[in-house]
C-alpha positions, 0 to 999 in steps of 0.5 A, a space after each residue: 536465483 532460478 528457484 522462486 522459493 529461494 528468491 522469496 526467502 532471500 527477499 524476506 517474503 517466505 514466512 511459512 508454507 504447509 510443506 516446503 518440499 512438496 511445494 518445491 516439487 509442485 513448482 518444479 513439475 509445474 505449471 502451478 495456478 495460485 490465488 490471492 484474495 483482496 476484500 473490498 472493505 474500502 474504496 482503495 487498496 493501501 500500501 500494505 496490500 502492495 506486498 501481496 500484489 507485488 508478490 503475485 507479480 513476482 510469482 507470475 514472472 516466475 511462471 505461475 498463473 495468478 488468480 486475483 480474487 476481489 471478494 464481492 461476497 467476503 467484502 460484505 462480511 469482513 475478516 474479523 479484526 482482533 479489536 471490534 466488529 466491522 461496519 457492514 457496507 451495503 451491496 452496491 457500495 461493495 460492488 463499486 469497491 470491487 470494480 475499483 480494486 480490480 482496476 488497481 490490481 490489473 496493471 500489475 499482472 499480465 493477462 496474455 500468454 500461457 500463464 495469463 492472469 484471471 480476475 475472479 469474484 467470489 460473489 459468482 459462486 456464493 450469490 446463488 447458494 442458499 443458507 441451507 446449502 451453505 450449512 450442509 455443503 460447507 459448514 458441515 466440514 468445519 469444527 467449531 473448537 478448531 475455529 475458536 483457536 484462531 487468534 482474532 476470534 479468540 481475542 474477540 471472544 475474550 472482549 466485552 463485545 464478543 463476535 457475531 456469527 456473521 464474522 465468525 463464518 468468514 473463515 468458511 467463505 474464504 475456505 470455499 473460495 479455495 475449493 471453488 478455484 481448485 475445481 474451476 481453475 485447477 488452483 493448487 496454491 493460496 498466497 497470503 499474509 501470515 496473519 491469514 494463516 488460519 484461513 489459508 490452512 482451513 481452505 486446504 482442510 476443506 479441499 482435502 475433505 471434499 477432494 480426496 487426494 488433492 495436492 494443495 499448498 499455502 504460502 504466507 508472507 511475513 507481515 511488514 513492520 516498522 523499526 519504530 514499532 508503528 504500523 507499516 503503511 500508516 502515517 499521522 494522516 492515516 493509511 497511504 492509499 494507492 488511489 491518487 485521489 485519496 493519497 496524492 502521488 506526491 505524498 505517496 512518493 514522500 512516504 517512501 522517501 522518508 522510510 527509516 534507514 533501519 527499514 529501507 533495505 528490508 523494504 527494498 528486498 520485499 517490494 523492489 524488482 531490482 536484482 539481488 546484486 543491485 539491491 546489495 549495492 544500494 544496501 552498501 551505499 545506505 550503510 556508508 552514506 545514509 544521509 544521501 538517502 539513495 535507497 529511499 529515493 530508488 524505492 520511492 521512484 520505483 514504486 511511484 512509477 509502478 503505482 502511478 506511472 512514469 509521467 506522474 513519478 517524473 512530475 513528483 520528482 521534479 516537484 520535490 526538487 523544485 520545492 527545495 531550490 533545485 528546479 523551476 517552480 514555475 514549470 510544475 503543473 497546478 495539480 502536482 504543485 497543489 499536491 506537494 504544497 498540501 504536504 507542508 505547513 500552509 496558510 490561506 490569506 485574502 491579501 498578501 501582507 508584508 513578508 515578515 507577517 507571512 513568515 509568522 503566519 505559516 510558522 516559519 518564524 516565531 515572531 516578527 522580530 524572528 522573521 526580520 532576523 531570518 531575512 537579515 541573515 539571508 535565510 528567507 526565500 519566496 519561490 526559491 528567490 532570496 528576499 532582502 526586504 521583509 517589510 514589503 508584501 510580495 507582488 501578486 505577479 509572483 503567485 504560482 498559478 495565480 494562487 500560491 507562494 512557496 516560502 522557505 527558511 534556510 535549506 529545508 524549512 518549507 511552507 506555503 501561502 494560498 491567496 484566496 482573494 
């Protein structure tokens, strides 16, 4: 696939554009500079942002020049949510989050060559603008009746809480971003999620009003969803973050490993950089032997390597195998083991008691009699070693890194004991 539009469509990354034929011509004539924006409304990006970040990488590899905008200005306002007003963060916090998001985005892009990426911050062109200038130079070109048709704003207006003028004005700020990037860098394409379509087209309208004859385009990717109806990128514990201090590399890997069979082929096409032939082969394997989870494993390893690096990916793969008896637990470093064990049921104890008590404590057995039955049937393991005596306490010398025991019932039921005394 030499045409990037065709590839985006095949991968399920093309929801809509302002004029597909015009966009194809602009891409053929090239080179094209495009941008995608990220608001620092949290200290980290989450996996939902990966769709846009990796699409930027894909477009750059196809020859386009990316501008990655982290909004030091729009991050202080926040794109209106359909449900409630956002909490405003102080400028110092937003500035810190801008730096963090930049560091997360930069490794995905190349800053060398003819189409070298550029990081930009919309605070650079808004900080010195007065309110009068903003209203006269930008606000004059927007019609309130059209702005009211945006879905999030319409839903907020129907709610008891309503919407503040602050969030209502967000569309003007994002539109001004496109205008400024057009003027400063010759940017003619804005990329974003389909939920941003109103903001994307508003930017085009502003450019057309102030720069007659300008040829600019918008490209929207579909929103990622789950087959079960829950929100993509969310777990019971909340969002899956790219920051390893918020979501450990092990938990990140497990998130992809546990993707529903109904979703994995679609996620692979959107997020993987494997060729179509490779992806179609993985799809075939998944259809024939879904229990092997081959596609999930491939996706987990690829994305964990992209986000956290090859060394971290190798460490979490080793931990995942070792926990289920396919590797040496003693070879896992303390941080990786601790992160892995935080994802399974665990208990803290001051002293090690009999194994039957520990099995009950961590929830691997409903009662002592149930624990004894598990031991008798050969289904109890401590650090992957089968245990035949459940009435004695495990030796403290078995503690991994002087802290943990890994308990297992059967092949798949894991738990951990952490000794604090």
